[in-house]
Phi, psi and omega in degrees: 000139182290135178272137178228160175299130181103347179294144169270126185231157173245149178281133186287317188252010177205164182288139175123180180178196180168204183246134178286123183248342184196146172265119181281310177203196184296334186252340189236146176234153177261121185246130177262121181280167179301338178278356179093005179274140179254118188239127174286130182225146173290143179300327181291345181263006184244145174234124181293128183261303182222083177302149181306322183293326178288322177299319180297315179296320179296321179296319180294318183292330180265003178056045178280124182287140178294155180292142179285130180303146181304324181296321179291320178300317179296320180295316179295321179297322180294321179295327180273359180078016180273151178292143180267115181273136179293148177292138179295136179281141177286127180277133179287145177282349181265120183258117180299142177283147184291302185223068181288152172286144181260134176082009179239135182263111179228144179221128187221158163254138180233131179249128179241124179288146178297322178234103181300340180276348180218074187288341183287332187285325184074191354288176180240129176275126181263127176244148168250131191242121181252096179261072178210174180267008180238151171289164187218129166265130189218144169233142176241131181229147172242170184243135178213119180055049177066013177243147178269128180241112179280120182248359174208139173205129180166189183265141171237114184294157181297144180053036180222165171235167183217136179287133181261303183189173172253135183242124177288152182302321182285353180254004181301328182297339179287344185245024181294320183239117183241151173237132183242134173233138183207164177214117174280146179203161174222144176288144181088196183287132179197164177292145180293129179256145180263131175302151182229158174225149181209147174254142182225128178255129183254128178267110182299336179296335180297334182283353180262356183251118181303325183289349177290332180265114189232162170297150187211171182270006186258306185229166176289331180289148172286135187234147163268111187259137174234125183276127171268313176218135178208100183302318183295314181292323178299321178294317180298317180295322179297318178296318180298318179298318180293320182293331185255020180296329178296322178298319179296321179298324178294322180293330181283344182293151180299142176291149179295327179237080182292156177304148182298137177082356180244112179302140182302323184291345183267356184231140179236138183237132176231125179265117185266006175299135188303317183292342177277343185263334186203161176267358181291141181289139180298330184294344181277354181232147176286162177304323180294317180294321179295318179296318179298320179298316180294320181292326176299319177296319180296315178301317181295321178295319178298315181296319179294320181294321180291332178287333182267106185293344181280339183274122182258334185223151173229131177251121177256115179268113184239352182078179181259286178051229179266007177066015179295312180294320178299314180296321181290321176300314181291327176295318178298320179297317181293320186278316190256340181228059189295336182279344179279144179257152179216157180200173177295137178284169182300126179294322182299324184271321191233000183078192183281334190266058178210147179242131177263125179253122174271113187284128176234123182259131181286000000 
């Protein structure tokens, strides 16, 4: 059956459905769910539920009277001497930010607990926050059994945020790894913007710490904020990396007591502990920003090691802790350096919290 704007449709391969609001192209339609979210879907993934023409025929056969126009209802109420109630205003899904920065492009996810006094119980309301001067088309996807599941798609107005969904505490594990795709745009003449994609890892332990939910410049609610894009912080991190390049050079220097049988010139060691990389206090950065800072150092060390043909191995000292940094280091190795092999480094030399990377040059 042909799909048309206004059709009620069901999703073929997942639970849910909605109303067709727009044709994107020959293969895709934009579907608005009952929650007000607009999701791009392939035509092959949609089943028409109640086309307008069938609804019309059903109404006629059941002799359902059409709704009385609001103006007529108001006139009849006035004749009977009844008070005229104003029509309820439609609430916008876009919530203006309280005190956004001007001229800075920032994009965040914000989690707000249903009960700030009992953050462990949940659920958590997820917001997407667009702190920029351009509107944004955005999709959010999570991963389950090696498949990507898009759970949000739609517009987020400039200097606004939008509620995405409520997540139960027992379902947080489903949102550990997220993929974000977006496109900034402005109506009228503007510079061409390039679509972007980003991966975001969520640490569930952050939801157990009351101090993770803080006052913010976006909403009245206290939020656990995760940065997807932040021009100001990216600039600060770039400056920090440049300022601490001398520290990195020291880490690249041969150890005074290299492992037996391994020439010092063939091995490079980088300590990723935050206090070893900078003198800046950890309290001035969020856990996400601190992790990004450490990973930038690791990437830079990997690139430098690969350029030096004499270096055969790189040891990344990340510690044990909650293994967040270790998992992120290994994720970067799998995604960006797939030909390199890695394993746990020697316990005698580096303890448990270190990864040995065998450098392979393509």
